[in-house]
C-alpha positions in Angstrom: 121.7 124.6 78.0 121.4 121.1 79.5 120.0 118.5 77.3 116.4 117.4 78.0 116.2 113.9 79.4 114.1 111.4 77.4 111.1 109.9 79.2 111.7 106.6 80.9 109.1 103.8 80.9 108.4 102.4 84.4 106.9 99.0 84.0 104.2 97.6 86.4 104.3 94.0 87.4 101.8 92.7 86.9 100.2 95.0 84.2 97.0 96.7 85.3 93.6 96.0 83.5 92.4 99.0 81.6 89.2 100.2 80.0 90.0 101.3 76.5 87.5 102.8 74.0 88.6 102.1 70.4 87.2 103.8 67.3 88.4 102.8 63.8 91.1 100.6 65.3 92.6 103.5 67.4 92.4 104.0 71.2 90.5 107.2 71.8 90.0 106.9 75.6 91.8 105.1 78.4 90.9 104.5 82.1 93.0 102.7 84.7 92.5 102.9 88.4 90.3 106.0 88.1 92.9 108.0 86.0 93.0 108.7 82.3 90.7 110.2 79.8 90.6 111.2 76.2 93.7 110.1 74.1 95.3 113.3 72.7 98.3 111.5 71.0 99.2 107.9 70.3 101.8 105.7 68.5 101.4 102.1 67.5 100.5 99.4 67.3 103.8 97.6 67.9 103.0 94.0 67.3 104.7 91.4 69.5 104.5 87.6 69.2 106.7 84.9 70.5 107.3 81.7 72.4 104.4 80.1 70.6 106.0 76.8 71.2 105.8 76.9 75.0 103.7 78.0 78.0 105.0 81.6 77.9 103.4 82.3 74.5 102.4 85.9 73.9 100.5 87.8 71.1 99.9 91.5 71.7 99.6 95.0 70.2 101.4 97.7 72.2 100.6 101.4 72.0 102.1 104.5 73.6 99.3 107.0 74.5 99.0 110.4 76.0 95.8 111.4 77.7 94.2 114.8 78.3 95.1 114.5 82.0 98.8 114.6 81.2 99.6 110.8 81.6 101.7 109.0 79.1 101.2 105.2 79.2 102.3 102.1 77.5 99.2 100.0 77.0 98.6 96.7 75.1 95.8 94.6 73.7 96.3 90.9 74.6 95.0 89.3 71.5 94.4 85.8 73.0 92.5 87.2 76.0 90.9 90.0 74.0 91.6 92.4 76.9 93.4 95.7 77.4 96.1 96.3 80.0 98.4 99.2 81.0 102.0 97.9 81.1 103.6 101.0 82.6 103.9 104.8 82.7 106.4 107.2 81.2 108.1 109.5 83.7 
């Protein structure tokens, strides 16, 4: 039997703004460009900080989420902006 290929993250440039509903610190619903829905599985947060000394500073929490419509996305919370974005989709 052939081995199953792991999913590949296809990043979007720039990331797309998302509407995320959070309950108890966990994303429970995600909408981006009219797609999405209830979160059925998630992993994270994966915390990232860096380049605090320069203009490219970042401070974010990344999550991998699967929604009821079958999409699997990488989304993140931009802590400085206090906004959610979808960084890409897993294929």
